ZAZADO-117842 format. One line per 5 residues: number of its first residue (from 0); their letters; for each residue z, x, y of C-alpha. Coordinates in steps of 0.2 Angstrom, whole numbers, plus 5000, padded with zeros to 4 digits. Last residue first. Layout:
REM ZAZADO-117842
NUM> A> Z X Y | ...
***
This chain:
REM ZAZADO-117842
510> GGPFV> 5010 5008 5019 | 5014 5015 5001 | 5020 4997 4995 | 5015 4985 5009 | 5029 4983 5021
505> FCSLK> 5035 4963 5023 | 5045 4961 5038 | 5057 4947 5043 | 5065 4946 5027 | 5081 4936 5033
500> LNSNM> 5096 4934 5023 | 5111 4928 5034 | 5118 4915 5023 | 5119 4926 5009 | 5118 4921 4991
495> LVSDL> 5113 4938 4984 | 5113 4939 4966 | 5109 4958 4963 | 5127 4963 4969 | 5136 4955 4954
490> PWLIR> 5127 4968 4942 | 5118 4956 4929 | 5125 4940 4930 | 5119 4930 4916 | 5135 4931 4907
485> SALMQ> 5137 4910 4905 | 5154 4914 4912 | 5147 4925 4927 | 5134 4912 4931 | 5147 4896 4931
480> EILNH> 5159 4908 4942 | 5144 4911 4954 | 5142 4893 4954 | 5160 4889 4957 | 5160 4902 4973
475> VPDVD> 5144 4891 4980 | 5153 4875 4977 | 5169 4880 4986 | 5184 4874 4977 | 5189 4857 4970
470> QDALE> 5175 4852 4961 | 5172 4835 4950 | 5165 4826 4965 | 5152 4840 4968 | 5143 4840 4953
465> GQDFD> 5141 4821 4953 | 5134 4823 4970 | 5122 4836 4964 | 5120 4852 4972 | 5110 4860 4985
460> ISEET> 5105 4879 4989 | 5096 4884 5003 | 5109 4886 5017 | 5117 4898 5006 | 5102 4910 5006
455> VELVK> 5094 4914 4989 | 5091 4931 4985 | 5089 4936 4965 | 5085 4954 4963 | 5083 4963 4946
450> LDSGR> 5077 4949 4936 | 5073 4958 4919 | 5093 4955 4916 | 5090 4939 4912 | 5074 4928 4916
445> LRAIA> 5076 4913 4909 | 5095 4913 4912 | 5093 4917 4930 | 5078 4903 4933 | 5090 4889 4924
440> ILNHA> 5105 4895 4935 | 5095 4892 4950 | 5088 4877 4944 | 5107 4870 4941 | 5111 4874 4960
435> WVTYG> 5095 4864 4967 | 5085 4877 4975 | 5081 4868 4993 | 5068 4879 5003 | 5071 4889 5020
430> HVALL> 5074 4905 5012 | 5070 4910 4995 | 5068 4928 4986 | 5064 4933 4967 | 5063 4948 4962
425> SLRTC> 5060 4956 4944 | 5045 4944 4937 | 5038 4951 4923 | 5037 4936 4910 | 5029 4925 4924
420> RWALL> 5030 4910 4914 | 5048 4904 4914 | 5052 4911 4931 | 5037 4902 4939 | 5042 4887 4930
415> VLPDE> 5059 4889 4936 | 5051 4890 4953 | 5040 4875 4951 | 5055 4862 4948 | 5051 4852 4931
410> NRNDS> 5050 4832 4933 | 5043 4832 4949 | 5045 4818 4963 | 5052 4834 4975 | 5054 4849 4965
405> LDPFG> 5047 4860 4979 | 5059 4853 4991 | 5056 4856 5010 | 5072 4861 5020 | 5079 4846 5030
400> SMDIV> 5096 4851 5037 | 5094 4866 5043 | 5083 4862 5059 | 5077 4879 5066 | 5063 4883 5051
395> DNMLI> 5058 4901 5046 | 5052 4896 5029 | 5052 4912 5018 | 5047 4911 5000 | 5045 4929 4991
390> FHTLF> 5039 4932 4973 | 5038 4949 4966 | 5033 4953 4948 | 5018 4945 4945 | 5005 4952 4933
385> KDYQR> 5005 4944 4915 | 5009 4926 4924 | 4996 4926 4938 | 4986 4912 4933 | 4999 4899 4928
380> SILDV> 5012 4905 4940 | 5002 4905 4955 | 4994 4889 4952 | 5013 4880 4950 | 5018 4889 4966
375> VAGSV> 5003 4883 4975 | 5005 4865 4967 | 5024 4864 4974 | 5018 4865 4991 | 5022 4881 5003
370> CTIYS> 5026 4874 5022 | 5017 4877 5037 | 5024 4879 5055 | 5038 4893 5054 | 5031 4903 5040
365> DFHIR> 5032 4919 5028 | 5025 4919 5010 | 5026 4934 5002 | 5014 4939 4985 | 5017 4953 4974
360> ELPIS> 5007 4957 4956 | 4992 4947 4958 | 4979 4954 4947 | 4964 4943 4955 | 4953 4933 4941
355> PKLIR> 4961 4917 4945 | 4955 4914 4961 | 4969 4913 4975 | 4959 4909 4991 | 4953 4890 4989
350> LMDDS> 4972 4884 4984 | 4980 4895 4997 | 4967 4886 5009 | 4975 4869 5004 | 4992 4876 5007
345> KVNFA> 4989 4880 5025 | 4993 4897 5030 | 5007 4900 5043 | 5009 4919 5035 | 5002 4924 5018
340> MIYVR> 5006 4941 5012 | 4997 4947 4997 | 4999 4962 4985 | 4985 4966 4971 | 4986 4978 4958
335> LNTSN> 4973 4987 4950 | 4977 4998 4935 | 4960 4994 4927 | 4950 4998 4942 | 4931 4998 4937
330> RTLAK> 4933 4983 4926 | 4945 4976 4940 | 4932 4977 4954 | 4919 4967 4943 | 4931 4954 4938
325> WNEDE> 4936 4951 4956 | 4918 4949 4961 | 4914 4937 4947 | 4930 4925 4954 | 4923 4925 4971
320> PMNEL> 4925 4938 4985 | 4927 4930 5003 | 4911 4928 5013 | 4913 4909 5016 | 4931 4912 5021
315> SKHMI> 4925 4911 5040 | 4933 4920 5054 | 4944 4912 5069 | 4955 4901 5062 | 4957 4910 5047
310> SINHI> 4962 4925 5055 | 4975 4913 5066 | 4983 4907 5050 | 4985 4925 5042 | 4981 4929 5027
305> LLSLR> 4986 4951 5024 | 4978 4959 5009 | 4986 4974 5001 | 4975 4983 4987 | 4982 4996 4975
300> HLPVH> 4975 5006 4961 | 4957 5009 4967 | 4947 5018 4954 | 4937 5032 4960 | 4921 5026 4970
295> NSDAL> 4905 5031 4964 | 4905 5018 4950 | 4904 5004 4960 | 4917 4992 4960 | 4924 4997 4977
290> VRAME> 4905 4993 4985 | 4907 4976 4975 | 4921 4971 4982 | 4916 4977 4999 | 4901 4966 4998
285> ATFDC> 4912 4951 4993 | 4922 4952 5008 | 4940 4959 5014 | 4938 4956 5032 | 4946 4940 5029
280> FDLAL> 4960 4947 5020 | 4967 4958 5032 | 4966 4974 5026 | 4976 4987 5016 | 4968 4999 5004
275> SRLNV> 4974 5010 4991 | 4968 5024 4980 | 4952 5029 4990 | 4943 5044 4985 | 4924 5036 4990
270> FRELE> 4930 5031 5008 | 4911 5034 5014 | 4906 5017 5006 | 4920 5008 5017 | 4907 5010 5033
265> VATIL> 4893 4999 5024 | 4907 4986 5019 | 4912 4984 5036 | 4929 4990 5044 | 4939 4983 5059
260> TTNGP> 4931 4966 5059 | 4928 4956 5075 | 4928 4937 5072 | 4937 4932 5089 | 4947 4947 5098
255> IHNDL> 4958 4960 5089 | 4975 4956 5089 | 4977 4955 5070 | 4979 4973 5066 | 4982 4978 5048
250> LSLHE> 4971 4993 5045 | 4978 5002 5030 | 4969 5018 5023 | 4977 5027 5008 | 4965 5041 4998
245> MTNAI> 4954 5049 5012 | 4945 5064 5003 | 4926 5057 5010 | 4932 5050 5024 | 4937 5067 5029
240> PNSLS> 4921 5074 5024 | 4912 5062 5031 | 4920 5066 5050 | 4933 5052 5057 | 4927 5046 5073
235> SLSTP> 4918 5032 5065 | 4934 5025 5060 | 4938 5019 5077 | 4923 5010 5080 | 4929 4992 5076
230> TVIQL> 4945 4995 5085 | 4961 5001 5080 | 4975 5002 5092 | 4975 4983 5099 | 4993 4980 5098
225> MFGCS> 5001 4986 5081 | 5005 4976 5066 | 4999 4989 5055 | 4992 5005 5057 | 4990 5018 5040
220> LWKLQ> 4980 5033 5036 | 4983 5045 5023 | 4971 5058 5018 | 4970 5069 5035 | 4968 5086 5033
215> RSNGL> 4954 5091 5046 | 4960 5080 5060 | 4951 5081 5077 | 4940 5066 5077 | 4955 5054 5069
210> IEEFL> 4967 5061 5082 | 4954 5058 5096 | 4951 5041 5089 | 4968 5037 5093 | 4968 5045 5109
205> QQIQK> 4955 5034 5115 | 4961 5019 5109 | 4979 5022 5117 | 4970 5026 5133 | 4958 5010 5132
200> IKKGD> 4975 5000 5130 | 4983 5008 5146 | 4969 5005 5156 | 4967 4987 5151 | 4964 4983 5169
195> PDVKG> 4980 4970 5170 | 4990 4981 5159 | 5008 4971 5159 | 5001 4955 5164 | 4986 4956 5152
190> LYTNS> 4996 4959 5139 | 5007 4944 5142 | 4993 4931 5145 | 4980 4936 5132 | 4987 4947 5119
185> ISGHQ> 5003 4943 5119 | 5003 4923 5122 | 4991 4920 5108 | 4998 4932 5095 | 5016 4927 5099
180> QLISI> 5021 4925 5079 | 5010 4939 5075 | 5023 4950 5086 | 5037 4945 5073 | 5029 4959 5061
175> DGFLS> 5036 4972 5072 | 5024 4986 5074 | 5020 5000 5062 | 5010 5017 5064 | 5008 5030 5048
170> LKQLN> 4999 5046 5049 | 4998 5056 5034 | 4991 5074 5033 | 4992 5080 5051 | 4986 5100 5051
165> RNNRV> 4973 5099 5064 | 4987 5091 5077 | 4979 5092 5094 | 4981 5072 5097 | 4998 5073 5090
160> SSLVC> 5008 5072 5106 | 4998 5061 5115 | 4999 5048 5100 | 5018 5047 5102 | 5020 5047 5120
155> LVLEL> 5005 5034 5122 | 5013 5024 5109 | 5031 5025 5119 | 5022 5019 5135 | 5015 5004 5127
150> YTRLL> 5029 4998 5119 | 5040 4999 5136 | 5028 4989 5144 | 5026 4977 5130 | 5045 4974 5130
145> DLWRP> 5049 4973 5149 | 5034 4959 5149 | 5043 4950 5135 | 5059 4951 5142 | 5052 4943 5158
140> CLPTE> 5048 4928 5150 | 5031 4921 5160 | 5030 4903 5163 | 5016 4893 5154 | 5002 4888 5163
135> GEAAA> 4999 4869 5168 | 4998 4870 5186 | 4995 4887 5193 | 5005 4904 5196 | 5018 4899 5183
130> GECVG> 5035 4903 5190 | 5045 4918 5181 | 5055 4914 5167 | 5074 4915 5166 | 5081 4925 5151
125> GGGGG> 5070 4928 5135 | 5076 4918 5121 | 5065 4903 5124 | 5055 4906 5141 | 5038 4905 5134
120> GGSPY> 5030 4914 5121 | 5045 4909 5110 | 5059 4916 5100 | 5062 4932 5112 | 5062 4947 5102
115> NDAAF> 5079 4955 5097 | 5080 4972 5092 | 5064 4977 5096 | 5055 4989 5083 | 5042 5003 5083
110> QVRLE> 5040 5010 5068 | 5032 5028 5066 | 5029 5039 5051 | 5022 5056 5053 | 5017 5068 5040
105> RVFWG> 5010 5086 5043 | 5020 5089 5059 | 5013 5105 5070 | 5008 5100 5087 | 5020 5083 5087
100> CKRML> 5035 5093 5082 | 5044 5100 5099 | 5035 5088 5112 | 5036 5075 5099 | 5056 5077 5099
95> FDLRP> 5057 5079 5118 | 5047 5064 5121 | 5055 5052 5108 | 5073 5057 5117 | 5066 5054 5134
90> REAPS> 5059 5039 5130 | 5070 5029 5118 | 5082 5025 5133 | 5067 5013 5141 | 5069 5002 5125
85> VCLSL> 5058 4996 5111 | 5069 5003 5097 | 5062 5016 5088 | 5062 5021 5069 | 5055 5037 5066
80> RLRPW> 5050 5047 5050 | 5044 5066 5052 | 5037 5077 5039 | 5036 5095 5038 | 5049 5098 5050
75> LAPYF> 5059 5114 5043 | 5043 5124 5040 | 5037 5122 5058 | 5052 5131 5065 | 5060 5118 5077
70> LCERW> 5078 5122 5076 | 5075 5140 5077 | 5077 5141 5096 | 5092 5131 5094 | 5101 5145 5083
65> HSCAA> 5097 5158 5097 | 5103 5147 5109 | 5122 5147 5100 | 5131 5135 5087 | 5123 5118 5094
60> SARLR> 5108 5121 5081 | 5123 5118 5067 | 5124 5099 5073 | 5105 5097 5073 | 5105 5104 5055
55> DPGAL> 5119 5092 5050 | 5109 5077 5055 | 5094 5083 5047 | 5101 5086 5031 | 5105 5105 5027
50> FSFIH> 5097 5117 5014 | 5083 5122 5025 | 5093 5126 5039 | 5099 5142 5031 | 5083 5148 5028
45> VVLES> 5078 5146 5046 | 5093 5155 5051 | 5090 5170 5038 | 5071 5170 5045 | 5077 5170 5063
40> PLSGA> 5086 5187 5059 | 5106 5184 5062 | 5113 5191 5077 | 5119 5175 5084 | 5131 5171 5071
35> GVAEG> 5140 5187 5072 | 5142 5205 5068 | 5146 5218 5082 | 5139 5233 5084 | 5133 5250 5076
30> CVAMG> 5133 5242 5057 | 5151 5245 5053 | 5157 5247 5071 | 5166 5264 5074 | 5183 5263 5082
25> PAPGL> 5191 5273 5070 | 5180 5284 5057 | 5170 5274 5046 | 5175 5273 5026 | 5179 5283 5012
20> GAAAA> 5174 5300 5016 | 5192 5306 5012 | 5194 5311 5031 | 5189 5295 5036 | 5201 5285 5024
15> GPRPG> 5215 5295 5030 | 5224 5279 5035 | 5215 5265 5028 | 5201 5258 5041 | 5203 5246 5053
10> PRAEQ> 5202 5226 5049 | 5187 5219 5057 | 5194 5204 5069 | 5190 5214 5087 | 5171 5219 5079
5> SLFLL> 5167 5201 5074 | 5168 5196 5056 | 5156 5181 5049 | 5158 5174 5035 | 5145 5164 5025
0> M> 5149 5151 5012
***
């Protein structure tokens, strides 16, 4: 604790103390002038701030103008993580913070997300729609227009503030994955309405390339689910020394036109030090796998792949890695683990994509159009039993009365077989698919305490009619009681039967 004594509050010397040489004469200050918070050296104030959490640091800076000046000392802000609501109210606060820190921050992570996106490309959830200009056109949703307009302004603010930062080591930019559901409407109709001549998009792309060109220490670059920030020429702005030392590269922008790719196998040859890579699956070709398998590259630890129905529609799967490519890659990268997110992908395509030699550790299915088949789940449990730790199954349906049942017309439920075969499974989440209560108990018993998280929405749980007839209490409550009685419920909060469960944003680990 620091104790500040002003001249008025300082106790006076004892009688005769001055004559005895034991203290100052009456009326004289110990240090010649009053001592207070404002007179502390800047170095000491900064040192005090370094022990405080961010909110406490901000409150402490309100003590006086001198402390406010010390608040944004570069050593206090080596990293900055921002979660921004796409709202006009964010702009002045963001502008102030980035103006203060943007020129020196070393690690910057920014996530852009709206509270409630409109539910459809037209008027659903967005209020009154504007009239269509021509017959057959979809009416425009004013909320989408406002969101995109604000989003572009916030992105410009962030990129402008770090354009000349040569000390930047990590740059991560994330949009909301909900935008993927509105791909056609946003990239064509809405974005064209908000930015008709494309000036703001071009400015954003130029700023992004300028940041890459000015970087001298960048080792981590992640850009996911943003709107047209990365272009096929963006990475050419990186100098060879920076590309050679880059350790993490994530380019997940599904809003580029046609069959355009953001990085080629030839360009990937420069990134010899990559430990982690995240790409659209259709961009990850057999040639890329051969480049990464070369002995000139350090072993790859993590490969994250986004499989999206829009990409499959516009790009070919003919060039995807075959089993021999995966085997060669894992020989050079023995600790490689693959993470996959599949969004609205047909089961037939998944059966084609899932090669046996992929060291698949995590897979996340999310859809509102297609449903995962029991055959896909069964294939995963058989091929990846030695690697799989995370399995997430999401179906964003509006009709709650007709969830698909993976165990339909089968002797064994595929999810139970998954829990039996995949002995490393630690997380299982299900929403929008029917899970029978007795199968849920079987899953918990099979994996026991190794299953750290089991998340199932109440709407997804179904019960045998015979069991319900013998119960006088809430069936979900009784299910939990049965699991407790069997001593298979490890901490209670690890099993979530939550009607509000929504895993809407999958962030690749390290991304």
